[in-house]
C-alpha positions in Angstrom: -8.1 43.4 -9.9 -10.9 40.8 -10.2 -10.1 40.3 -13.9 -6.4 39.6 -13.1 -7.4 37.2 -10.3 -9.8 35.2 -12.5 -7.3 34.8 -15.3 -4.5 33.9 -12.9 -6.5 31.2 -11.0 -8.1 29.8 -14.3 -4.6 29.6 -15.8 -3.3 27.8 -12.7 -6.3 25.4 -12.9 -5.3 24.6 -16.5 -1.8 23.8 -15.3 -2.9 21.6 -12.4 -5.5 19.7 -14.5 -3.1 19.3 -17.5 -0.4 18.0 -15.2 -2.7 15.6 -13.3 -3.9 14.1 -16.6 -0.4 13.9 -18.0 0.9 12.1 -14.8 -2.0 9.6 -15.1 -1.5 8.7 -18.7 2.3 8.7 -18.6 2.2 6.1 -15.7 -0.2 4.0 -17.8 2.3 4.1 -20.7 5.2 3.2 -18.4 3.4 0.1 -17.3 3.0 -1.0 -20.9 6.7 -1.0 -21.3 7.3 -3.1 -18.1 9.2 -0.4 -16.2 9.8 -1.1 -12.5 7.8 0.9 -10.0 11.1 2.4 -8.8 11.8 3.9 -12.3 8.1 4.9 -12.8 8.1 6.9 -9.6 11.6 8.5 -9.6 11.8 9.2 -13.3 8.7 8.7 -15.5 6.1 10.3 -13.2 8.5 12.7 -11.7 9.4 14.1 -15.2 5.7 14.5 -16.0 5.1 16.1 -12.6 7.7 18.8 -13.3 5.9 20.0 -16.5 3.9 22.7 -14.7 7.0 24.4 -13.2 9.0 23.6 -16.3 6.7 25.4 -18.6 6.1 28.3 -16.2 9.8 28.7 -15.7 10.7 28.5 -19.4 7.9 30.9 -20.2 9.2 33.3 -17.6 12.7 33.1 -19.1 11.3 33.8 -22.6 9.2 36.7 -21.2 12.4 38.3 -19.7 11.6 37.5 -16.0 13.6 34.4 -15.3 13.7 35.2 -11.5 10.0 34.5 -11.4 10.7 31.0 -12.7 13.5 30.5 -10.3 11.3 31.6 -7.4 8.6 29.2 -8.5 11.1 26.3 -8.8 12.7 26.8 -5.3 9.3 27.5 -3.7 7.8 24.4 -5.3 10.8 22.3 -4.0 10.4 23.6 -0.4 6.6 22.8 -0.6 7.3 19.3 -1.9 9.8 18.4 0.7 7.7 19.7 3.6 4.1 20.6 3.0 3.4 17.8 0.5 5.2 15.1 2.5 3.3 16.3 5.6 -0.1 16.0 3.8 0.8 12.4 2.6 2.0 11.3 6.1 -1.1 12.8 7.9 -3.4 11.2 5.2 -1.8 7.8 5.6 -2.1 8.0 9.4 0.5 5.3 9.6 3.6 7.1 8.5 5.5 6.4 5.3 7.5 3.2 4.9 11.0 3.8 3.3 12.3 1.0 1.0 16.0 0.2 1.0 16.3 1.0 -2.7 15.0 4.6 -2.0 17.5 5.0 0.8 20.3 4.0 -1.6 19.1 6.6 -4.2 18.9 9.5 -1.8 22.2 9.0 0.0 23.8 11.8 -2.1 20.6 13.7 -2.5 21.5 16.9 -0.5 24.8 17.2 -2.4 22.9 17.6 -5.7 20.5 20.1 -4.2 23.4 22.2 -2.9 24.8 22.7 -6.4 22.3 25.5 -7.5 22.8 27.2 -4.2 26.6 27.3 -4.5 26.4 28.5 -8.2 23.8 31.1 -7.2 25.7 32.7 -4.3 26.7 35.6 -6.5 23.1 36.2 -7.6 23.8 35.1 -11.2 23.6 31.9 -13.3 25.8 31.6 -16.4 25.3 29.2 -19.3 28.3 27.1 -18.1 26.7 26.7 -14.7 23.4 25.9 -16.3 25.0 23.2 -18.4 26.8 21.8 -15.3 23.5 21.6 -13.4 21.8 19.7 -16.3 24.7 17.2 -16.4 24.5 16.8 -12.6 20.8 16.0 -12.9 21.4 13.6 -15.7 24.0 11.8 -13.6 21.6 11.4 -10.7 18.9 10.0 -12.9 21.3 7.6 -14.5 22.2 6.2 -11.1 18.4 5.9 -10.2 17.8 4.1 -13.5 20.7 1.7 -13.0 19.5 0.9 -9.5 15.9 0.4 -10.7 16.5 -1.9 -13.7 14.6 -5.2 -13.4 15.0 -8.5 -15.3 13.6 -8.4 -18.8 10.0 -9.5 -19.1 7.4 -9.8 -21.9 6.0 -6.4 -22.7 2.6 -5.9 -21.2 0.0 -5.7 -23.9 -2.2 -2.6 -23.5 -5.0 -2.0 -26.0 -5.2 1.7 -24.9 -1.7 2.7 -25.8 -2.7 5.0 -28.7 -5.4 6.5 -26.6 -3.0 7.2 -23.7 -0.5 8.8 -26.0 -3.2 11.1 -27.5 -4.5 12.1 -24.1 -1.0 12.7 -22.8 -0.4 15.1 -25.7 -3.7 16.9 -25.1 -2.8 17.2 -21.4 0.5 18.8 -22.4 -1.3 21.3 -24.6 -3.4 22.3 -21.6 -0.2 22.7 -19.6 1.4 24.8 -22.2 -1.5 27.2 -22.5 -2.0 27.4 -18.8 1.7 28.0 -18.1 1.9 30.9 -20.5 -1.1 32.7 -19.0 0.0 31.9 -15.5 3.3 33.9 -16.0 1.6 36.9 -17.7 -1.3 37.1 -15.3 0.8 36.6 -12.2 3.1 39.4 -13.3 0.1 41.7 -14.0 -1.5 40.8 -10.7 1.8 41.5 -8.8 2.1 44.9 -10.4 -1.5 45.8 -9.6 -1.3 45.0 -5.9 2.3 46.2 -5.7 4.1 43.1 -4.5 7.0 41.2 -5.9 6.1 38.7 -8.7 8.8 36.4 -7.2 6.7 36.2 -4.0 3.7 35.1 -6.0 5.9 32.5 -7.7 7.2 31.2 -4.4 4.1 30.9 -2.4 1.1 30.8 -4.9 2.2 29.4 -8.3 4.6 27.0 -6.6 1.7 25.4 -4.6 -0.2 25.0 -7.8 2.7 23.3 -9.5 2.9 20.7 -6.7 -0.6 19.4 -7.3 0.3 16.7 -9.8 2.8 15.0 -7.5 0.3 15.5 -4.6 -2.6 13.8 -6.4 -0.5 11.0 -7.8 1.2 10.4 -4.4 -2.1 10.4 -2.5 -3.4 7.7 -4.9 -0.2 5.7 -4.4 -0.5 6.0 -0.6 -4.1 4.7 -0.8 -2.8 1.6 -2.6 0.1 1.4 -0.1 2.7 2.1 -2.7 4.7 4.4 -0.5 7.8 4.0 -2.7 6.0 5.3 -5.7 4.8 8.4 -3.8 8.2 9.1 -2.3 10.0 8.5 -5.6 7.7 10.9 -7.5 8.3 13.8 -5.0 12.0 13.3 -4.6 12.5 12.9 -8.3 10.5 16.0 -9.0 12.5 18.1 -6.6 15.9 17.1 -7.9 14.8 17.7 -11.5 13.6 21.2 -10.6 16.8 22.1 -8.7 19.2 20.9 -11.4 17.8 20.3 -14.9 15.2 23.1 -14.9 17.4 25.7 -13.3 20.0 24.7 -15.8 17.6 25.0 -18.7 16.6 28.6 -17.7 20.2 29.6 -17.4 21.0 28.1 -20.8 18.1 30.0 -22.4 19.4 33.2 -21.0 22.0 33.8 -18.3 20.3 35.9 -15.6 20.7 37.8 -12.4 18.3 37.4 -9.5 17.7 38.6 -5.9 20.2 36.9 -3.7 17.5 36.3 -1.1 16.1 33.5 -3.3 19.2 31.5 -2.7 19.8 32.5 1.0 16.1 31.9 2.0 14.4 29.4 -0.3 17.6 27.6 -1.2 18.6 27.2 2.4 15.2 26.0 3.4 15.2 23.5 0.5 18.6 22.0 1.5 17.7 21.9 5.2 14.3 20.2 4.4 16.1 17.5 2.4 18.5 16.9 5.4 15.5 16.6 7.7 13.8 14.1 5.4 17.0 12.0 5.2 17.2 11.9 9.0 13.6 10.9 9.3 14.0 8.2 6.6 16.9 6.6 8.4 15.2 6.6 11.8 13.5 3.2 11.6 12.9 3.4 7.8 9.7 5.2 8.6 8.6 8.9 8.5 6.2 9.1 11.4 3.0 11.3 11.8 4.8 13.4 14.4 7.6 14.0 11.9 5.0 14.9 9.3 3.7 17.7 11.6 7.3 18.9 12.0 7.6 19.2 8.2 4.3 21.2 8.1 5.6 23.6 10.8 8.8 24.0 8.8 6.9 25.0 5.7 4.8 27.5 7.6 8.0 29.1 9.0 9.4 29.3 5.5 6.2 31.0 4.2 6.3 33.6 7.0 10.1 34.3 6.6 9.7 34.6 2.8 6.9 37.2 3.2 9.0 39.2 5.7 12.1 39.1 3.5 10.3 40.1 0.3 8.5 42.9 2.0 11.8 44.2 3.4 13.5 43.9 0.0 10.6 45.7 -1.8 10.4 48.3 0.9 6.8 47.3 1.7 
């Protein structure tokens, strides 16, 4: 038992540390190429932030337990849209300011998040559905990129580009090793204590995989770059729900417990609708609304535990 726990948490630590470093050095590289803050947050940093759950999910698919990866993705998304936003808002103490460009990007956001729910209502993802999800994600990011293009400017000279590339690659190696052991150790731990590996993915591994966007966003909030923080989280969530779910299905079409869609999927979409409403109310997410998001995540965690215990007969 202790051995399984040590390996699991050490593996998760590798994932978190690797992703945090990868996020830092990718943002530095993005600045070198004169990318707008909008694109850096929604696309560059977001795509580095998804590496933990991406590698965990892909490893789980290759290990023959893709439902573990799916649970991790959906659980991570619910945490990002509720718990992580709540932490940022409470930390800022002033609420989060919503830029008009962000509002434009997220106008169709819930529609994209609904796609994996609709496709998963039968408890199965096919390769065709996986391909469609990847294309849908690509369309969203194309729209974000188009909205975030800024006038051409001289490329910013950075003497540390080679160093940043090298450290980014090293961080990704940490991620790869950590993700592999996270999947295997979480499965062993679940079998040992007789609970569903999916529950560990949804409520434990998923929280670990949200650390990169949390740390990056806290730093952005400290420098009053609310748009960067919001873009990173929203970009991460959409990539998880479309591109990563699609990749898992493309690797190997799979069946999964329908409760993942009905519980985690429903909470994910409802949380996105709540956020949209908060964003449009005065272009500010208030501290009070932050506590509402925190309560929403706690309700999700309790319901998820109850549902998984009922399904497993525990």
